[in-house]
C-alpha positions in Angstrom: -10.7 -8.8 3.7 -7.2 -9.7 2.5 -6.3 -8.7 -1.1 -2.9 -9.7 -2.5 -1.5 -7.7 -5.5 0.8 -9.8 -7.7 2.8 -9.3 -10.8 6.3 -9.5 -12.3 9.0 -7.0 -11.3 8.1 -3.5 -12.6 4.4 -4.4 -13.1 3.2 -1.4 -11.1 2.2 -3.1 -7.9 3.3 -0.3 -5.6 1.6 2.3 -7.6 -1.6 0.4 -7.6 -1.5 -0.4 -3.9 -0.7 3.2 -3.0 -3.5 4.6 -5.1 -6.0 2.0 -4.0 -5.2 2.5 -0.3 -5.8 6.2 -0.5 -9.0 5.8 -2.4 -10.4 3.3 0.0 -9.4 5.4 3.0 -11.3 8.4 1.5 -14.3 6.1 1.4 -14.0 5.7 5.1 -12.5 2.2 5.1 -9.6 1.3 7.4 -6.7 0.0 5.2 -3.5 -1.7 6.2 -0.6 -2.3 3.7 2.0 -5.0 4.0 4.8 -5.9 1.5 6.7 -9.1 1.0 9.5 -10.0 1.0 9.7 -8.1 4.3 13.2 -6.8 3.8 14.6 -5.4 7.0 11.9 -7.1 9.1 12.9 -10.7 8.9 16.2 -12.4 8.6 14.8 -14.8 6.0 13.9 -11.9 3.7 17.3 -10.4 4.1 19.0 -13.7 3.3 16.9 -13.9 0.2 17.9 -10.4 -0.8 21.6 -11.3 -0.3 21.2 -14.5 -2.3 19.6 -12.7 -5.2 22.4 -10.2 -5.3 25.1 -13.0 -5.4 26.2 -12.7 -1.7 25.3 -16.2 -0.5 27.2 -18.5 -2.8 25.0 -20.7 -4.9 21.9 -20.3 -2.8 20.0 -18.4 -5.5 20.6 -21.2 -8.0 18.2 -23.5 -6.1 14.5 -22.6 -6.7 13.5 -24.7 -3.7 16.0 -23.0 -1.4 14.7 -19.6 -2.4 11.1 -20.7 -2.1 11.8 -21.8 1.4 13.4 -18.5 2.4 10.4 -16.6 1.0 8.0 -18.9 2.8 9.8 -18.5 6.1 9.8 -14.8 5.7 6.0 -14.8 5.7 5.9 -17.4 8.5 7.8 -15.0 10.7 5.2 -12.3 9.9 2.2 -14.5 10.4 1.0 -12.9 13.6 1.3 -9.4 12.1 -0.7 -10.5 9.1 -3.4 -12.0 11.2 -3.6 -8.9 13.5 -3.7 -6.5 10.5 -6.5 -8.5 8.8 -8.5 -8.4 12.1 -8.0 -4.7 12.7 -8.7 -3.4 9.2 -11.5 -3.4 6.8 -9.0 -4.3 4.1 -5.5 -5.6 4.3 -3.6 -5.1 1.0 -0.5 -7.2 0.5 2.0 -6.3 -2.1 3.1 -9.8 -3.1 2.0 -12.8 -1.1 2.1 -16.6 -1.4 1.2 -16.6 -5.1 4.4 -14.7 -5.9 6.4 -17.6 -4.5 4.3 -20.1 -6.4 4.6 -18.3 -9.8 8.3 -17.5 -9.7 9.2 -21.0 -8.4 7.0 -22.7 -11.0 8.6 -20.5 -13.7 12.1 -21.5 -12.5 11.5 -25.2 -12.2 8.7 -26.0 -14.7 7.5 -28.4 -12.0 4.0 -28.1 -10.6 5.0 -30.0 -7.5 6.7 -26.9 -6.1 3.4 -25.0 -6.4 1.7 -27.7 -4.4 4.5 -27.8 -1.9 4.2 -24.0 -1.4 0.5 -24.2 -0.9 0.8 -27.1 1.6 3.6 -25.3 3.5 2.5 -21.7 3.6 -1.3 -22.2 4.0 -1.1 -25.6 5.7 1.9 -26.0 7.9 2.5 -22.3 8.5 -1.2 -21.6 8.7 -1.1 -18.3 6.8 -4.5 -16.7 6.2 -5.7 -17.2 2.6 -6.4 -14.0 0.6 -10.0 -13.3 -0.3 -8.9 -12.0 -3.7 -5.7 -12.2 -5.6 -4.9 -9.6 -8.2 -2.4 -9.9 -11.0 -1.2 -6.9 -13.0 -0.6 -8.4 -16.4 1.8 -5.7 -17.5 3.9 -6.7 -20.5 7.4 -8.0 -19.8 8.9 -5.2 -22.0 7.1 -2.4 -20.1 7.9 -3.9 -16.7 11.6 -4.4 -17.6 11.8 -0.7 -18.7 10.3 0.4 -15.4 12.6 -1.7 -13.3 15.7 -0.4 -15.2 14.5 3.2 -14.8 14.0 2.6 -11.1 17.5 1.3 -10.8 18.9 4.4 -12.5 17.0 6.7 -10.3 17.8 5.1 -7.0 21.2 3.6 -6.3 19.7 1.4 -3.6 17.4 -0.4 -6.1 20.0 -2.4 -7.9 18.1 -5.1 -9.9 18.6 -8.7 -8.6 19.1 -11.8 -10.8 15.3 -12.3 -11.1 14.7 -8.8 -12.3 17.4 -9.0 -14.9 16.2 -12.2 -16.4 13.6 -11.3 -19.1 12.9 -15.0 -19.9 12.1 -15.7 -16.2 9.8 -12.7 -16.1 7.9 -13.9 -19.2 7.6 -17.4 -17.7 6.4 -16.0 -14.4 3.7 -13.9 -16.0 2.5 -17.1 -17.8 2.5 -18.9 -14.5 0.4 -16.2 -12.9 -2.0 -16.4 -15.8 -2.3 -20.2 -15.3 -2.8 -19.8 -11.5 -5.5 -17.2 -12.1 -7.2 -19.5 -14.7 -7.3 -22.2 -12.1 -8.6 -19.8 -9.3 -5.6 -21.1 -7.3 -6.5 -20.9 -3.5 -9.1 -18.1 -4.0 -10.7 -15.9 -6.7 -8.4 -13.9 -9.0 -8.6 -10.7 -11.1 -6.3 -10.2 -14.1 -6.0 -6.5 -14.6 -4.8 -4.9 -17.8 -5.0 -1.4 -19.2 -5.4 1.8 -17.3 -8.6 1.1 -15.4 -7.2 -1.5 -13.1 -7.4 0.6 -9.9 -11.1 1.4 -10.6 -12.0 -2.2 -11.3 -10.3 -3.4 -8.2 -11.8 -0.7 -6.0 -15.3 -1.5 -7.3 -14.8 -5.2 -6.5 -13.6 -4.5 -2.9 -16.3 -1.9 -2.2 -19.0 -4.3 -3.4 -17.6 -7.2 -1.4 -17.2 -5.3 1.9 -20.5 -3.3 1.7 -22.9 -4.2 4.5 
């Protein structure tokens, strides 16, 4: 089973993935974690990081160029994704293709970029589709506060242009909600409140139980 965890910057994805991974492991399940963008693992992720921090000229101003870099990042890790999914009961991915779709749609307002990402990543690049996509519907205000606190606590976590743009974060959260409403690519769970980890764990356990 492949479960992707989505949400805007500061939504709490890492906290959820960490807690869920430990809980499922204690149940005797084999769990593998992956994170995208795969900074430090693919040149495309590193290019994207540089662009978002103003180091590649006007690259970041093009939503299509950034979408391509993020897509190529996952293409370079395709075999690792496939192998992890085959060798584990559950592969949990902290951001996957839906992240590219939501942010790109929020930036352009053009649904065509969502369709292009689906055709490219799941079609041309043949990435495995997730069995479940989870969106943490954390408010923009709370997420922004977390991202800012993270930056203050860790000098290496300087916020990029996406993270600093509150309007983009709000539009992206709305895009996620729309994708979830449409069951884009596969089933979705929209999680709010403090019981998200328990809800998600119950869904996974029920789905993988023999």
